[in-house]
Every structure is written in structure tokens, then in C-alpha cells.
N, C-alpha and C positions, 0 to 999 in steps of 0.2 A: 814796331819794329819787329823785325824777325832776325835770331842769331841763331848760329850754327853750333855747335856742343865745344868750338873753342873760342867763343863768343864775337866771331866776325860777322859784320853785318850779310845777310843774303837777300842777293838781290836776282830779279828776273823773275817772280813769280806774278803769276797772272790773276786777273779777277775770279776766275773759276777754282784758285785756291785759299779763297777765302769765304766764310759766312758772318753775318751779322746778325745778332739778336738784340731786340729792344724789349726790356721787361721780360725775357723769355720767348718774344714773337719773333720770329725770322724776317727779315725786310730786305728787299732787293737790294742790290748794291746799285746804283744809278751813275757813282761818278768813282774813277779809279785811276790811280797813278802812282808813279815815285817822285817824290817833291824834292826839290833842292831850292826850297824857297829862303830868301834871307831869314834871319831869326833874331831875337832879341833875348841874348843870355845874361841872367843874374846869376852872380858868384856870391854866393853866401859862405864866410868864412868864421870857424869857430877859433877866436883869439883869446881865450880863457887863459887860465892860469896853466891849467893841465896841457894844454898844449906846450909849452915852453921849450920843452926838448925836441919837438918834432917840427918847430915852425920853421925853421931852417931849411930842409928837404920841402914842406908844405908850400910855402908862398913862391917858389920856383916851379912846381907844379902845372900853374896857368901856361905857360910857356910852351908845352905840349897842346892844349886846348886851341890856342891862338894859331899853331901852326895849320890846323885844320879847319879852321873858321875860313870865311871868303871876307875879302874888304868891304864888302856891303854889311857885314854883320855887325853887332853891337852889344857892347858889354856893361853891367854896372856891379860894384862891388859894396856888400854891407858886411861889418864886420860885428863880431858879437862875442861880449864879455859879461860884465852887470848890467849893461842893457846893450841894445843894437844899435849902430850908427853906420848912417849913409856915406861911405867915403868917397864914392864917385858915380855919379848920374850917368847915364846911358854914352856911351863914346865908342867911336871905334877906331880910336887911339890907342890899341891895347897894352902899349907899354905906361899908359896912365895908370891902368890896374897893378900893372907888377909894380911901381912907382908906390902906389900906396901900400901895398903888400909890406915894400922893403920897409917902411919906415912904421909897420907897426908892431909893437912888442906885446907878446900874450902877458893875459894880466887877470885876477877877477874871475868871478862866476861864470856860469852859461845859460845864457836866455835865450837858448837856443827856438824855442817856439816864438819867440816874439822878434826874433830877427829873421826867420822865413815869413812870417806876417809882412814884415816892412818890406821884405824883398817881393813879395806877392803884389802890394800895392805899389811899388814902385813900377812893376811892371806895367801899370794903366797910363805909364807915362813914355811906353817904348815906343818905336818909331817902324818896328817891321813886324810882319803879319803873321808870324810864329814866335813863340815864348816859349823859355825853357828855363828850369834853375838846378842849379848845382852845388850843393850844399856838402861841403867839408867840415868834416868834425868828429872827436873821439870818443863821444859818448852822448849822452842823453841831455835834458834842461834840468836845472836845480834853480831858476829865478825868472820864470816869465810872469807877466801878467793874465796872458791870453791862454785859452785851453786847447788842447789836442782837438776839440771838437770844434771850436770856431774857427782852428787852422785850417780842418780838413774842408770845411764849407768854403771858405774862402779860395783854397786849392780848386776847388770843382769850379768854381765861378769863374775863376780867372782864366779857365782854359789854357795850363802852362803845365808842360811834361818836366817833372821833379826827378833829376838824378841826385845821387849821395855817395860821397866818398865817406865812408865810415871807418877811422882808423883805430881797429879794434885791437888792442895790445896790453894784456894782462890788466883788466876793467880793476878799479879799487874801489868804486861806489857803485850802491844802487842806481844811480843815474847813469853813470858809465855802462852797467851791464845792460840798461835797457835803452841805451840809446840804437841799436840796431834795431828793435821792435819799433821804435819810431820813425827811422830812416827809411825801415823798409814798407811801412804804412802809406807813408807820402808818396814813395816812388812807385810802388804797386797801384795805386788809386790813380794816377795820372798817367800811365805808360810808361814810366820810368824805371830805369835800373838802380839799385841799391848795390856797389860796390864796397863787398868788404875786405879792408886792407889789411894784412899782418904783418907786412913788411914795407917800411917808408917807400922804400925803392919802386915799389908798384903803382905810387900815386900818378907819375909822370904817365905812364901807361893807359891808367884808368883815364886820364885827363882827355889824353889823345884818340882812346876808343868814344870818348862821349862826342868829341869832336867829329869824329866819321860818324858817328849814329845819325848826329843833327841833320846831315847832309844827305842819308841815304834810308830815309822811311817811307813807307808805303802812306797813301793816304786814300780813304773808304767814305764814303760818301752817300748817305742814304735820307729817305724821308720818314720821320717818325709819324707814328700814328696822330690822325686830324682831330681826334679826342683828347689827347694828353691836357688836364689841367695847368694851365699855369702856374708855376712855381712849383710843382712836384718834382721830386726825385725818380730818375728811371736808370735803371743798371743797363749797361752795354756788355756784351758779351762778343769777343771778335772769335771766333774758330777758324782755325790753319788747318786746310787738309793737305797734308805734305805730299809733294809728287813722287813716286815710286822710284826708289833707288835713292833718293835722299837719307842721309841720318835723322835722327829726331833733331826738330828743331823747337826753338823756344820763341814764342809771341809776347809781345809786350804792348798793351793799349789802354786807354782811358776806362777807369770801370763805370763811368756813368754822368748823366748832365743834369741842369735844372730845366726843367722848359719854361722858354723865355714868353714874354707878354706877347701877344701878339695885336 
């Protein structure tokens, strides 16, 4: 995904504008295109007590996402408080997601890592070729069984792009202060973006921007080294060669993968 300084998607770039490195070894790009394939989007919503005053606005924001998705896309919903709960399996009837949020009352603590873990597991049941998660939260985790390391490993294996909308307003606890760091890591490693929101009104714009980005991404294909041992984690670095005359652009790409069994 390539964005300009205003956060808008940049289209029209060519294969020659990209370089791919696998564990610091440059690899030839053998496939290139701008992808607009159907996508399965899992929503992970923080419904803990700290969201009480923000939830009226937060639960309406997905409408902007749905306006950008295609009819053959699908979404699911996991809510988190004391424990995560699957509120809606994957569906193309987007109003079902809105209805589930409408009848949710924020309460309890924040099992954020467990909630994202459940949503990634749910992605195994998705029906579309591309997969993404959108996490909406105002802080970090204070009640999960899984660790960040376990979650990071699962996210890499799931091959899902993770976006986050972090409602960062006057953090009151250490967990809330650490929230951006946790969400930044998940987004960065998967090639997604963490939107830091200080004003609730900006939530709708962020949701809409994510929806646009999901259907305006570049796909680069390459062959990894044939001698890579199965199960080994390999780092990926995608370098952007900005065409002359364009401003500084930002590139977002997954940071690695586990070599599959052959």
C-alpha cells in the first residue's frame, strides 16, 4: 500500500518503482499488479468500560467502511471486554454488523490480545482470497491469556493485513498509554496502518480510508530462495523508488513470513 503525504492512495506506479528483499537478498519481481480482489474483513471492537463515553460515535463509524466495500466482500465482528466474544460470523449483509454493535453495552476490562487472537482464528473460516482485520480500541490490554508474542506469530501465519484505529484521548492508565505501541506493532508487521485518533469525529474518515485502501493495493510476487528451511521466519523489505516529480510517499508492506513445508 502506497500513500501520499495527505494519506491518499497512490495509483499508477509500475514494477520498476519497487524492489523486494528477502532476508536482505534482493529478489526479482515476477508478478506485479494493482489488486481489487474480494476481501474478508474482521472487525475487532473494544467494548470495555473505558469506551462507554466514546461508543455512541464509535459504533456508527463502520458505515463509512461499508460504503467503500464491494457487495462480494464480507465482514465479521468480535467484541472485547472481560473476554472476547464472536458477535457475527462472516457475512455480506453489513447491516448485521451495525445491529450487533447497536445492542452492545461497553463494560468490564480489556482482553485486547485475546480478542485479536480470536478474530485471526475466525479468519480461517473466511471465504475471500484476501484477509484483513480492523481493530478499534482506546488503549492497551489488561486481561488477556495470550501473550503478544503468541499473537504476533499467529498474525504472521494468518497472512492478514491489520489496521487499527486507536482512540488516544487523555490516557489514564499504563495500559492505555501502551495501547498505541501494541497496535503500531500489529499494523506495521502486517503491512497495515495504525490511525491515531484524538477526535472521535475522525473515526468515520479513518474507516472510509481503510475501505478505500483495501481495494487500491499493489501486489508484488517473487520466488523465495529454494534452500530456505521449512518453518524459518524470513524478513521481507519492500523498497519504493519514488518517480521524479512526486512528493515523499509512504509504503506499507508485510514484514515477513514463515517458510511453508514443501
